[in-house]
C-alpha positions in Angstrom: 69.2 71.9 91.1 69.0 70.8 95.5 67.0 73.6 95.4 66.3 77.2 94.7 68.1 79.9 96.7 68.7 80.2 100.3 66.6 77.1 100.8 69.8 74.9 99.5 69.5 71.1 99.7 68.3 71.1 103.2 66.3 68.3 104.0 63.8 70.0 106.2 63.5 73.4 104.0 62.4 71.2 100.9 59.9 69.6 103.6 58.5 73.0 104.2 58.2 74.7 101.2 55.9 71.4 99.8 53.5 71.3 102.1 51.2 73.8 100.8 50.4 71.1 97.5 51.4 68.1 98.4 49.1 64.9 98.0 48.1 63.3 100.9 50.4 60.6 101.3 53.9 63.1 100.4 52.1 65.3 103.0 51.8 62.6 105.6 55.3 61.8 105.3 56.7 65.4 105.2 54.5 65.6 108.5 56.3 62.6 109.5 59.8 63.7 109.2 58.8 68.1 110.7 57.7 65.1 114.0 60.6 63.3 113.3 63.2 66.5 113.5 61.3 68.2 116.3 61.9 65.1 118.7 65.0 64.5 117.7 66.2 68.0 118.5 64.2 67.9 121.7 66.8 65.1 122.9 63.1 63.0 123.2 65.0 59.6 122.4 62.4 57.3 122.6 59.7 59.2 120.8 62.8 59.4 117.6 63.2 55.5 117.6 59.4 55.1 117.6 58.9 58.0 114.6 62.2 57.4 113.3 60.7 53.3 113.2 58.0 54.2 111.6 59.2 57.2 108.9 62.1 54.5 107.5 59.6 52.7 106.1 59.1 55.5 104.1 61.1 57.6 103.6 64.9 55.8 103.5 67.0 59.3 103.4 70.4 58.9 105.2 70.0 62.1 107.6 66.8 60.1 108.6 68.5 56.5 108.9 71.7 58.5 110.7 69.6 60.4 113.4 67.7 57.3 113.8 70.6 54.8 114.8 71.5 57.7 117.4 68.2 58.0 119.2 68.6 54.6 119.2 72.0 54.2 120.9 70.5 56.3 123.2 67.7 54.3 124.0 69.8 51.6 125.0 69.0 49.8 121.5 72.9 49.4 120.9 72.1 46.3 118.6 69.8 47.7 116.5 72.0 51.5 116.4 75.0 49.4 115.4 73.0 47.3 112.4 71.7 50.6 110.8 75.3 52.3 111.3 76.7 49.0 109.3 73.8 49.5 107.0 75.3 53.2 106.2 78.4 52.3 105.8 77.8 49.6 103.3 75.8 52.3 101.1 79.1 54.4 101.4 78.1 57.2 103.6 81.3 59.2 105.1 80.2 59.3 108.7 82.1 59.8 111.4 80.3 58.1 114.2 83.2 58.0 116.3 82.7 62.1 117.0 79.1 61.7 117.7 78.2 61.6 121.1 75.1 60.3 121.0 77.6 57.0 119.7 79.3 57.0 122.3 78.0 53.8 124.2 78.7 51.8 121.5 82.6 52.5 121.2 83.6 49.7 122.9 81.7 47.4 121.2 83.1 44.9 118.8 81.7 45.5 116.0 82.0 49.5 116.1 85.5 49.3 114.7 84.7 47.5 111.5 82.1 50.1 111.2 84.2 52.3 111.8 86.9 51.4 109.1 84.2 51.3 106.4 83.3 54.6 107.1 87.1 56.1 106.8 87.6 54.0 103.7 84.3 55.9 102.5 85.9 59.3 103.4 89.0 58.8 101.0 89.0 61.3 98.4 88.6 59.9 94.1 90.2 62.5 92.6 89.6 62.6 88.2 88.6 65.8 87.8 90.6 68.5 86.0 89.6 72.5 85.5 87.6 73.0 82.4 87.8 77.1 82.3 86.5 79.9 85.1 84.5 82.6 84.8 85.3 85.9 86.0 82.0 86.7 87.9 81.9 85.0 91.6 79.0 87.1 92.3 76.8 84.5 89.1 76.0 81.7 91.5 75.9 79.4 88.7 73.3 76.6 88.8 72.3 74.9 85.0 75.1 74.2 82.4 74.9 73.0 78.7 76.9 72.8 76.0 76.6 72.1 72.3 77.7 68.7 70.9 81.9 69.1 70.4 82.1 71.2 72.9 82.5 74.6 71.2 80.4 76.6 73.1 78.9 76.3 76.8 76.3 78.4 78.5 76.1 78.7 82.1 73.3 80.0 83.6 73.0 82.8 86.9 70.6 81.3 89.8 71.4 85.6 91.0 71.5 87.7 88.2 68.7 86.3 85.6 70.7 85.6 82.7 73.2 83.2 81.2 76.3 83.4 80.2 78.5 82.1 76.5 81.8 80.5 77.4 84.3 78.9 74.0 87.6 77.9 74.4 88.4 80.8 71.7 86.6 83.7 72.8 86.1 83.3 76.3 83.4 84.6 77.8 80.2 87.2 77.2 76.6 87.5 78.5 74.5 85.8 76.1 71.1 86.4 77.8 71.5 90.2 79.7 69.8 89.9 82.9 65.9 90.0 83.1 65.9 89.8 79.2 62.9 88.5 77.6 61.4 88.6 81.4 64.2 85.8 82.6 64.2 84.3 86.4 66.7 83.3 87.9 68.2 80.5 85.4 68.1 76.3 86.5 68.3 73.2 84.3 69.5 73.8 80.6 69.3 71.7 77.8 70.8 71.9 73.8 68.2 70.3 71.5 69.4 67.1 69.8 69.7 69.1 66.4 72.0 72.2 68.1 69.5 74.4 67.2 67.8 75.6 70.1 68.7 76.0 74.1 66.1 75.0 76.5 66.3 77.0 80.1 64.6 76.1 83.4 63.6 79.2 85.2 62.0 80.2 87.9 61.3 83.2 90.7 61.3 82.7 94.2 60.4 86.6 94.8 57.9 88.8 96.4 54.8 88.6 94.7 56.5 86.1 91.3 57.3 83.9 93.8 56.6 80.2 92.2 56.1 82.0 88.6 58.4 79.1 86.4 58.9 79.5 82.6 60.4 77.1 80.0 62.0 79.5 77.8 63.4 78.6 74.2 66.3 80.3 72.4 68.1 80.2 68.9 71.3 79.3 69.3 72.1 80.6 65.8 70.9 84.4 67.2 70.5 84.2 70.4 66.7 85.2 70.1 63.9 84.2 72.1 61.6 81.9 69.7 59.5 80.5 72.8 58.3 81.1 76.5 56.0 79.1 78.4 55.0 79.7 81.8 52.8 79.3 84.7 51.8 81.4 87.2 51.4 80.4 91.3 47.5 81.4 91.1 46.7 78.0 92.0 50.2 76.6 93.2 54.1 77.5 93.1 56.4 76.1 90.3 59.8 75.7 89.9 60.9 74.3 87.0 64.3 72.7 87.9 65.7 70.3 85.2 64.8 69.9 81.6 65.3 67.1 79.0 65.0 67.3 75.0 63.9 64.3 72.7 65.0 64.5 69.1 61.8 65.7 68.0 62.2 68.5 70.3 59.3 67.1 72.9 60.6 68.5 76.4 60.1 66.7 79.7 61.5 69.1 83.0 60.5 68.6 86.9 58.5 70.8 88.4 60.0 70.7 92.2 57.4 72.3 94.0 54.1 71.3 92.4 55.4 67.3 92.7 54.9 66.5 89.4 57.0 66.2 85.9 55.7 68.1 82.8 55.8 67.9 79.1 55.7 70.2 76.5 55.0 68.2 73.2 55.9 69.7 69.2 53.6 72.4 67.9 51.8 72.7 71.1 52.0 76.1 73.4 50.8 73.7 76.3 52.7 72.9 79.5 50.8 69.3 80.0 51.7 67.1 83.5 52.5 63.4 82.7 50.0 61.1 84.8 51.3 61.0 87.8 51.4 57.2 90.0 53.9 58.0 92.6 53.8 61.2 94.7 57.2 62.6 94.1 59.2 65.0 97.2 60.6 67.4 94.8 61.7 65.8 91.5 65.0 67.4 90.7 67.4 66.0 88.2 65.6 64.3 85.0 67.3 61.9 82.0 66.0 60.2 79.4 67.7 57.0 77.7 69.0 56.9 74.3 66.1 55.5 72.7 63.6 57.7 74.8 61.9 54.8 76.1 62.3 56.0 79.7 62.6 58.6 81.6 64.2 58.5 85.1 63.5 61.3 88.0 65.5 62.1 91.0 63.1 63.1 94.2 63.9 63.1 98.0 62.9 59.5 98.2 65.5 58.6 95.4 65.2 57.2 92.1 62.0 56.8 89.2 62.0 55.6 86.0 58.9 56.8 84.5 58.2 54.0 81.1 57.3 56.5 78.7 55.5 53.9 76.4 52.6 52.5 79.2 53.7 55.5 82.0 54.2 52.5 84.3 56.5 53.9 87.3 59.1 52.4 89.0 61.2 53.5 92.5 64.7 51.9 91.4 65.6 50.0 94.1 69.4 50.5 95.9 69.6 46.8 96.3 72.1 47.8 99.3 74.3 48.9 96.5 74.6 53.0 97.9 72.3 55.4 98.7 70.1 57.3 95.7 69.0 60.1 97.5 70.1 64.0 97.0 70.9 63.5 93.4 70.9 67.0 91.5 72.3 67.0 87.9 71.0 62.9 86.6 72.6 61.9 83.3 72.2 58.8 80.7 75.8 57.8 79.4 76.0 55.0 77.1 73.4 53.1 78.9 74.4 54.4 82.8 73.3 57.4 85.1 75.8 59.9 85.6 74.1 62.0 88.7 75.8 64.8 91.5 75.2 63.5 94.6 74.9 64.8 98.0 73.2 63.3 100.8 72.6 66.4 102.9 76.2 65.8 104.9 78.1 68.2 102.9 79.6 65.1 100.9 79.3 66.0 97.0 80.0 63.2 94.5 80.1 62.2 91.0 78.6 58.5 90.9 78.0 56.5 87.7 75.1 54.1 88.4 74.3 50.9 87.1 71.2 49.2 86.7 70.0 45.8 86.2 69.0 44.3 82.7 64.7 45.0 83.8 66.3 48.8 85.2 64.2 48.3 88.5 66.9 48.0 90.9 70.6 49.1 91.0 73.3 46.7 90.1 76.4 48.5 90.7 77.9 51.8 91.7 81.3 53.7 90.8 82.3 56.9 92.4 84.0 59.0 89.7 85.1 61.9 92.1 84.5 62.7 95.7 85.8 65.3 98.1 87.5 67.8 95.8 88.4 70.8 97.5 86.9 73.3 95.5 83.2 72.2 95.9 81.1 74.6 97.1 77.6 72.6 95.8 78.2 71.4 92.4 74.7 71.0 90.8 74.6 70.2 87.3 76.9 69.3 84.7 76.9 68.3 80.8 78.7 65.6 78.8 80.7 66.2 75.3 81.3 63.1 74.0 83.5 60.9 76.7 83.7 63.8 79.3 81.4 65.1 82.2 82.3 68.8 82.6 80.3 69.9 85.5 79.7 73.1 88.1 82.1 72.9 91.5 81.4 75.7 93.0 77.8 77.3 92.7 78.0 78.2 96.1 74.0 78.6 96.0 73.5 78.8 99.8 75.6 82.5 99.9 72.0 83.5 97.7 69.4 84.9 99.7 65.6 84.8 98.6 65.5 88.5 97.7 68.6 88.7 95.8 71.2 89.6 98.5 74.2 87.5 99.4 75.4 86.4 102.5 79.5 87.0 103.0 79.8 88.0 99.1 83.0 88.9 99.8 84.0 85.3 100.5 82.9 84.3 96.8 84.8 82.5 94.6 85.1 82.4 90.8 83.0 79.7 89.0 85.0 76.8 88.4 84.0 74.6 85.5 86.0 71.0 86.4 86.1 68.3 84.0 86.4 64.0 84.2 87.3 61.4 81.8 84.3 58.9 81.7 85.5 55.9 82.0 84.5 52.5 80.7 82.0 50.5 82.1 83.4 47.9 85.1 
């Protein structure tokens, strides 16, 4: 999930929420980012270039690069600004620099028109989705979705109402886990176990004294009853269990966004244990496991990281100048490729398919499956059924405040689930 409740997917908010417990390296990146935003906002362009150039080496986030390009242009560094804009255009960003006054000095440059045309091409919608079903409650604020293997039953979790709804094509929708049942907090990522017997649920709270509490709930799908509940409190730091994967032997791995780590619960244990950490995660979010259950893929603020479970080694996936890997929320494996729901921080959500090289260390190709859908309002997560990808199109999570109240509730729409066919490999 992009971030819980009103924190949403704003980079600065992620920075602020993590500072209390980040490692020294992560904290220095976050502090550097905050300083960068301060000088950018103050229009201190010389300092913005100095700080941004250093930050760029550590955090190649599109929003950082785009702001740095603006500051370079305002500082008279037109060639550097053009080069950075060209890099962003090649990566598939849909920016409109011609409408940004900070790039006014570039508008007559011979290379600017070519870059502008590439950005315009990036903004061309890709439409492959159709309606799967709709839920009745506009106030649900759904974030997580899971399904049984054949799509006989879908589970949709609510951030606002601390419950899980069930939907079947024949019977429609009903509450499957009632509001706050079993001590349920806001519901985030969910997965159905490989044997189809359990629904595993990530849940977290940002309210009052429970702010920073998180839990993993395991439910029996046939009865709807709770099998196990695993909790971490906020005594030693805040937690936000965000998304989860389940192995064939019912081991689970899940991201702790506020804790900056990946955790696991192994079969026949009642313990939440962190994986040994070779890298400093900054708001780890989506997580996927390959078909052989040898590698985990984790999305965080910096991009995509592969964890080799047999060795414990971590590898940052290099973009290879194919496309950007920041802003990934839902992350899934499909026939040796990755499917992701992504937002660069510019309200330009898209569904993409990522192809890695044979060593699984860098990006080889990327395919946009869906972009600029008219019904998109912060799509978050999805679930693969056969060769189809079902996903939440309009979570509307920025209309939900941390205290559980709504902003502009009268404007909320019924939750919409879209689907698209996952095409053969390109």
